[in-house]
C-alpha positions in Angstrom: -55.2 16.7 30.1 -53.5 13.9 32.1 -53.9 11.8 29.8 -52.0 13.9 27.2 -49.7 15.1 29.5 -48.9 11.6 30.0 -48.6 10.4 26.6 -46.5 13.5 25.8 -44.2 12.6 28.7 -43.4 9.3 27.3 -42.9 11.1 23.9 -40.5 13.0 25.5 -38.8 10.2 27.3 -38.7 8.2 24.2 -36.9 11.1 21.9 -34.6 11.5 24.9 -33.4 7.4 25.0 -33.0 7.5 21.0 -30.9 10.6 21.4 -28.6 8.4 23.9 -29.1 5.4 21.7 -27.9 7.7 18.2 -25.0 9.4 20.0 -23.8 6.1 22.1 -23.3 4.4 18.5 -21.8 7.6 17.3 -19.3 7.0 19.5 -18.7 3.5 19.6 -18.5 3.8 15.7 -15.3 6.8 16.4 -14.2 3.8 18.7 -13.9 1.0 16.8 -12.5 3.3 13.5 -9.8 4.3 16.0 -9.2 0.9 17.0 -8.9 -0.4 13.8 -6.2 2.5 12.8 -4.3 1.5 15.8 -4.2 -2.0 14.5 -3.3 -1.1 10.9 -0.4 0.5 12.0 0.4 -2.4 14.3 0.6 -4.3 11.4 2.4 -1.6 9.0 5.1 -1.8 12.0 5.4 -5.3 12.1 5.2 -6.0 7.8 7.9 -3.1 8.0 10.3 -5.6 5.6 9.6 -5.6 2.0 10.5 -7.8 -0.9 10.5 -5.2 -3.8 10.7 -6.4 -7.5 12.4 -3.1 -9.4 12.9 -5.0 -13.0 11.1 -7.7 -14.9 10.5 -9.1 -18.3 6.7 -9.3 -19.6 6.8 -12.9 -19.6 7.9 -13.1 -15.6 4.6 -12.1 -14.2 4.5 -10.4 -10.6 0.8 -9.3 -9.4 0.5 -6.3 -7.6 -0.7 -6.7 -4.3 -0.1 -6.8 -0.5 0.2 -10.6 -0.2 3.2 -11.2 2.3 6.2 -13.4 1.5 8.1 -15.5 4.3 12.1 -14.7 4.0 12.6 -18.4 3.9 11.0 -18.4 0.8 13.2 -16.0 -1.1 15.0 -18.5 -2.6 12.2 -20.4 -4.3 10.9 -17.2 -5.4 14.0 -16.3 -7.5 14.2 -20.1 -8.1 10.5 -19.8 -9.9 11.6 -16.5 -11.8 14.2 -18.4 -13.9 11.9 -21.6 -14.8 13.4 -23.3 -12.3 11.3 -26.1 -10.2 11.6 -26.2 -6.4 10.8 -28.9 -3.7 7.5 -27.7 -2.3 5.1 -26.0 -4.2 4.8 -22.1 -3.2 1.6 -20.7 -2.1 1.9 -17.4 -2.5 -0.2 -15.3 -5.5 2.4 -12.6 -6.4 4.0 -14.6 -9.2 2.1 -16.6 -11.5 3.6 -19.4 -13.4 5.0 -17.9 -17.0 5.8 -19.7 -20.2 7.6 -23.2 -20.4 10.1 -21.9 -23.3 11.3 -18.8 -21.9 13.6 -18.0 -18.7 15.4 -14.4 -17.7 19.2 -14.5 -18.9 19.9 -13.1 -15.1 18.4 -12.9 -11.5 19.9 -10.2 -9.6 18.9 -10.0 -6.1 20.2 -7.2 -3.6 19.5 -7.7 0.3 19.9 -4.1 2.1 20.3 -4.1 5.9 19.3 -2.0 8.3 16.4 0.0 6.4 12.9 -1.7 6.3 12.1 0.1 3.1 13.2 2.3 0.4 11.6 5.4 -1.3 12.2 3.8 -5.0 11.0 6.3 -8.1 9.6 3.5 -9.6 8.8 -0.6 -9.5 6.9 -3.4 -11.0 5.5 -4.6 -7.4 6.5 -4.3 -3.9 5.4 -7.3 -0.8 5.6 -7.1 2.7 8.5 -9.5 3.8 7.3 -12.0 7.0 9.9 -13.4 9.0 12.9 -12.3 8.2 15.0 -14.8 8.8 18.9 -14.9 6.8 18.8 -16.9 3.7 20.8 -17.6 0.9 20.4 -18.3 -3.0 22.8 -21.1 -2.9 20.2 -23.8 -4.2 19.8 -21.4 -7.0 23.0 -21.5 -7.7 23.8 -25.0 -7.5 20.7 -25.6 -10.1 22.3 -23.4 -12.2 25.7 -24.9 -12.0 24.1 -28.7 -12.6 21.5 -27.4 -15.4 24.6 -25.0 -17.2 27.6 -26.2 -16.6 29.3 -26.3 -20.1 28.2 -22.7 -20.8 29.6 -21.6 -17.2 27.5 -19.3 -16.4 28.3 -16.1 -14.6 27.7 -16.4 -11.2 28.2 -13.9 -7.8 27.7 -14.0 -4.6 28.8 -11.1 -2.6 28.1 -10.8 1.1 29.8 -8.5 3.4 28.3 -9.5 6.8 29.7 -12.8 5.9 33.3 -11.6 4.6 33.0 -13.6 1.2 32.8 -12.4 -2.5 32.3 -15.5 -4.3 33.1 -16.0 -8.1 32.4 -19.5 -10.8 32.7 -19.5 -14.2 32.7 -16.4 -16.3 32.6 -13.9 -13.4 36.2 -14.2 -13.0 36.6 -13.0 -16.6 34.0 -10.1 -16.0 34.7 -9.0 -12.2 38.5 -10.0 -11.8 39.0 -6.3 -11.6 36.0 -5.8 -8.9 37.6 -4.0 -5.5 36.8 -5.8 -2.7 39.4 -5.3 0.0 40.1 -1.8 1.8 43.2 -1.1 0.6 41.7 -1.6 -3.2 38.4 0.3 -2.5 40.0 3.0 -0.6 42.3 3.4 -4.0 39.3 2.7 -6.5 37.5 5.8 -4.5 40.2 8.1 -5.7 40.4 7.2 -9.1 38.8 8.1 -12.2 34.7 6.5 -12.1 34.8 7.2 -8.4 31.4 7.4 -6.7 32.6 10.3 -4.6 32.6 12.6 -7.5 28.9 11.9 -8.9 27.3 11.8 -5.5 25.7 14.2 -2.6 27.1 13.3 -0.1 25.4 16.0 1.9 26.8 14.7 5.5 28.4 11.6 5.0 32.1 12.1 5.5 35.2 10.7 3.2 36.9 10.6 6.9 34.6 8.4 8.7 35.2 4.7 8.2 31.1 3.9 8.3 30.8 6.3 5.7 33.4 4.6 4.0 31.8 1.4 4.5 28.4 2.4 2.7 30.4 4.4 -0.4 32.6 1.5 -0.8 29.4 -0.8 -1.4 27.6 1.9 -3.5 31.1 2.1 -5.8 30.9 -2.1 -5.6 27.3 -1.7 -7.3 28.7 1.0 -9.4 31.5 -1.3 -11.1 29.4 -4.3 -11.6 27.4 -3.0 -13.9 30.6 -1.4 -15.5 32.6 -3.9 -15.8 29.9 -5.7 -17.0 29.2 -3.6 -19.9 33.2 -4.0 -21.0 31.9 -7.7 -21.5 28.4 -7.2 -22.2 28.7 -10.5 -24.8 28.3 -12.6 -22.1 25.0 -11.6 -21.0 23.6 -12.5 -24.1 24.5 -15.9 -23.8 22.3 -19.3 -23.2 22.8 -20.1 -20.0 21.0 -17.8 -17.0 23.0 -15.8 -14.9 23.0 -15.1 -11.2 23.8 -12.2 -8.4 23.5 -12.3 -5.3 24.1 -9.4 -3.2 24.0 -8.2 0.7 24.8 -4.8 1.9 25.1 -3.9 5.2 26.9 0.1 5.3 23.3 1.4 6.3 23.2 -1.1 9.0 26.6 0.4 10.9 25.5 3.9 9.8 22.1 3.4 11.8 24.2 1.7 14.5 26.6 4.5 14.4 24.6 7.9 14.3 21.2 6.5 14.8 18.3 6.7 12.1 17.5 10.0 12.8 20.7 11.3 11.6 21.5 13.3 8.6 24.0 10.8 7.4 21.3 7.6 7.8 18.8 9.6 5.8 21.7 11.0 3.4 22.9 7.4 2.8 19.3 6.4 2.7 18.3 8.7 0.1 21.0 7.8 -2.1 21.2 4.0 -1.7 17.6 4.2 -3.2 18.7 6.4 -6.1 21.8 4.2 -6.3 19.9 0.8 -6.6 17.0 2.2 -9.2 19.7 3.2 -11.8 21.8 -0.1 -10.6 18.3 -2.3 -11.6 17.8 -0.2 -15.0 21.4 -0.9 -16.3 21.5 -4.5 -15.2 17.7 -5.5 -17.4 19.6 -3.3 -19.8 22.4 -5.2 -20.0 20.4 -8.3 -19.9 18.6 -7.5 -23.1 15.5 -6.4 -21.2 15.2 -9.8 -19.6 17.0 -9.8 -16.2 14.9 -9.8 -12.6 16.3 -7.7 -10.2 14.6 -7.7 -6.6 15.8 -5.9 -3.6 15.0 -7.3 0.1 14.9 -4.6 2.8 15.1 -5.6 6.2 15.8 -3.7 9.5 17.5 -6.9 11.0 17.3 -10.4 10.7 15.7 -12.7 13.0 18.8 -15.0 13.6 22.4 -15.1 12.7 22.9 -16.9 9.7 24.3 -20.6 10.2 25.3 -22.2 6.9 25.2 -26.1 7.3 28.2 -26.4 5.3 31.3 -24.5 4.4 31.3 -22.8 0.7 32.0 -24.3 -2.4 35.8 -23.1 -2.3 37.1 -20.6 1.2 40.1 -19.2 1.7 42.0 -17.6 4.5 40.7 -14.0 6.1 43.3 -11.8 6.4 42.1 -8.8 8.2 43.2 -5.4 9.8 43.4 -5.5 13.8 43.4 -1.8 13.9 40.2 -1.6 12.1 36.8 -1.7 14.2 35.0 -3.2 11.1 37.3 -6.0 10.5 38.4 -4.5 7.1 40.7 -7.0 5.1 43.8 -5.5 3.8 44.1 -8.2 0.9 42.9 -11.6 -0.1 44.2 -15.2 -0.8 43.7 -16.7 -4.0 45.5 -20.0 -4.0 42.8 -22.7 -3.6 43.8 -25.1 -5.9 45.2 -27.4 -3.3 41.7 -27.5 -1.2 39.3 -27.3 -4.7 38.4 -30.9 -4.4 37.8 -31.2 -1.3 35.6 -27.9 -1.2 33.2 -28.7 -3.7 30.1 -29.7 -1.8 29.3 -32.2 -4.4 29.7 -30.5 -7.3 31.7 -31.3 -10.5 35.1 -30.2 -11.3 33.8 -29.4 -14.7 30.9 -26.9 -13.0 33.3 -25.0 -10.5 36.7 -24.7 -12.8 37.9 -21.7 -13.3 37.1 -20.5 -9.8 38.0 -17.8 -7.1 36.7 -17.2 -3.7 37.8 -14.3 -2.3 37.0 -13.7 1.6 37.1 -10.4 2.6 35.7 -7.8 5.7 33.9 -4.7 5.2 
């Protein structure tokens, strides 16, 4: 009996220990799962900014995956999509090498500041953006100039934060009517084809300067495709075209109203829809042979400091009474200074050209 009781007691202790071991294991497993979830959320917060491909022809092969791309490498990605070589190999699996004798007719890159991502209805691929440092497509533009100077390709660089609209080659013929100053944009918003007649403004106001800043950028996107539609034969020539646009209206709305405000939410929804249509229109106008990318970034890690002056520069004439430094008019009389502002480009490449500087 004693032996039996002792054995029974030992069994009872063993069973209890096993139960405790199983319970402890389950608790530890739950703890690890929770910790892993927190890590994933933290990484998602860090990788909130994104590089999204809205449109691309079949011969430009973007692979779906969660491979991050560094902000400083975005110009290299753009160059490779256009079939150009780059100084250093890009060790990024998101883009595969394409055929040697096919290149897109255009690359359109839109940088949106003030938001880490946009809810696009349809995309080709999207990747996390790491190290969101400011960048330019100057190197890509120079390559286009040097390789296709005799064809005078369209080059349009619009950067509101830098108060400059730069047009080169055939861009002058296409976008000479593009509204760029406050006076022109406000007049444009009251004319036929204004986005104010078609957009659901909801909480946005026509009387708020910050709201008008955002709406003016939407108007410019609309007018780019409308003007290109009139000159669509230029989208079918041999030379590739380059568009680089930077929009900061959302950033200003976020600063003024806050990211939880109805104005910011409405503007974000509007911009996602407008950019989706903008990408589709540009893709169609270039015969389904255009690459359209969107970089969304809450804020750049450092201000952009250019190593040299812009190719053509004009004196800024701004409105001192405006908190957004919106320009009333621009100066296109650049001919006397053209030769010293070429940054190494030959006169044949940079003529004719116009450089319009403005503040949004």
